[in-house]
C-alpha positions in Angstrom: 0.1 -0.1 -0.2 1.4 3.4 -0.9 1.6 6.0 1.8 -0.8 8.4 0.0 -3.4 5.3 0.2 -3.0 5.2 4.0 -3.5 9.0 4.4 -6.5 8.9 2.2 -7.9 6.0 4.3 -7.3 7.9 7.5 -8.7 11.0 6.3 -11.8 8.9 4.9 -12.3 7.6 8.5 -12.4 10.8 10.0 -14.9 11.8 7.6 -17.2 8.8 8.6 -17.0 9.8 12.1 -17.5 13.5 11.4 -20.8 12.7 9.7 -21.7 10.4 12.3 -21.3 12.9 14.9 -23.3 15.8 13.3 -25.9 14.1 11.3 -29.2 14.1 13.3 -28.3 16.6 15.8 -30.5 19.6 16.3 -29.1 22.9 16.6 -29.6 23.1 20.1 -27.6 19.8 20.4 -24.8 20.9 18.0 -24.4 24.3 20.1 -24.9 23.3 23.7 -21.7 22.3 25.5 -22.5 18.9 27.7 -21.3 20.7 30.6 -20.4 24.4 31.5 -16.7 25.1 30.4 -16.8 22.1 27.8 -16.8 22.5 24.1 -19.7 22.1 22.0 -20.0 19.7 18.9 -20.4 22.5 16.7 -17.0 24.1 18.1 -15.2 20.7 18.0 -16.1 20.0 14.4 -15.4 23.6 13.4 -12.0 23.5 14.9 -11.0 20.3 13.7 -12.1 21.4 10.3 -10.3 24.8 10.5 -7.0 23.2 11.5 -7.1 20.7 8.9 -8.1 23.6 6.4 -5.3 25.9 7.7 -2.6 23.2 7.6 -3.1 21.5 4.5 -3.7 25.0 2.8 -0.3 25.9 4.3 1.6 22.9 2.9 -0.2 23.1 -0.4 0.6 26.6 -1.0 -3.2 27.3 -1.2 -5.7 29.7 0.1 -7.8 28.3 2.8 -11.2 27.0 2.0 -12.6 28.9 4.7 -11.7 32.3 2.9 -11.4 31.0 -0.7 -15.0 29.6 -0.9 -16.7 32.2 1.6 -17.3 29.8 4.5 -16.1 32.6 6.7 -19.1 34.6 5.8 -21.6 31.8 5.9 -20.8 31.1 9.5 -20.8 34.7 10.4 -19.0 34.1 13.6 -17.4 37.6 14.1 -14.0 35.9 14.5 -10.8 37.1 12.9 -10.3 35.4 9.5 -7.5 33.0 10.2 -8.8 32.0 13.6 -8.9 28.2 14.0 -10.1 27.7 17.5 -6.5 27.3 19.1 -6.4 28.7 22.6 -10.3 29.7 22.7 -11.5 30.1 26.0 -15.1 28.7 26.7 -16.6 32.0 26.5 -14.8 32.5 22.7 -15.6 29.0 21.9 -19.2 29.4 22.8 -19.4 32.1 19.9 -19.1 29.0 17.3 -22.7 28.4 16.7 -24.6 26.8 13.8 -27.9 26.9 12.7 -27.8 23.4 11.3 -25.5 20.5 11.0 -25.7 21.0 7.0 -23.3 24.1 7.7 -20.9 22.2 9.4 -21.0 19.3 7.1 -20.7 21.5 4.2 -17.4 23.3 5.4 -16.1 19.9 6.4 -16.8 18.2 3.2 -15.2 20.9 1.2 -12.0 20.7 3.1 -12.0 17.0 3.2 -12.2 17.2 -0.7 -9.3 19.7 -0.8 -7.2 17.4 1.5 -7.9 14.4 -0.6 -7.0 16.1 -3.8 -3.7 17.1 -2.2 -2.9 13.8 -0.8 -3.7 12.2 -4.4 -0.9 14.3 -6.0 1.7 13.3 -3.3 4.9 10.9 -3.9 6.6 9.2 -1.5 9.5 11.7 -1.5 7.2 14.5 -0.8 6.5 13.5 2.6 10.3 14.1 3.6 10.0 17.5 2.3 10.5 20.2 5.5 7.7 22.3 5.8 8.4 24.0 9.1 11.7 24.8 10.3 10.5 26.7 13.5 10.4 23.1 15.5 13.4 21.0 16.3 13.7 18.8 14.6 12.2 20.5 11.5 8.7 19.3 10.5 8.2 17.4 7.6 5.0 17.1 5.3 4.5 13.6 6.4 4.9 14.6 10.2 2.4 17.6 9.3 -0.1 15.4 7.9 -0.1 12.7 10.7 -0.3 15.9 13.3 -3.6 16.8 11.5 -4.9 13.4 11.4 -4.2 12.9 15.4 -5.7 16.4 15.9 -8.7 15.4 13.9 -9.2 12.3 15.6 -9.0 13.5 19.0 -11.4 16.3 18.4 -13.9 14.0 16.4 -13.9 11.5 19.5 -14.4 14.2 22.0 -17.5 15.5 19.5 -18.9 11.8 19.8 -18.4 11.5 23.6 -20.1 15.1 23.8 -23.0 13.8 21.6 -23.2 10.8 23.8 -23.6 12.8 27.0 -26.2 15.0 25.4 -28.4 12.3 24.4 -28.2 10.5 27.3 -29.4 13.8 29.2 -32.1 13.9 26.7 -33.4 10.3 27.6 
């Protein structure tokens, strides 16, 4: 199996989980944290998508889908254009609210498609290219993509847990 096939499969699994977490939730469930100070499903999915968008656009030398395709305007969050949610306080995270899961999934799917297109064009040697020298050791493209995958998996798992808590509370 080629390394880009492994990456494609991994990003595909995240996509399945994102859809499973978001689909069928009401706007209230999407936007309500399972407890005070926790992150909502909408924030968690928005954040994992923003990080993927930011990091993949950065290594691909492209503008983020968030800005290029007007998602920032559609969400209307009133946050800085390049905000990915990193370091958000609970109060700032609470600003990430959606009217429907379709908005979250639309943005996620657009970023997912861009990511898959980028990965499809990779060659094995590309994964060794240094993309960030501000770390020791320097970060390669392969390490950056695995970092995005790890972040996405953590946050989609947190979103699934939050969904479960919300649904249990509704029972």
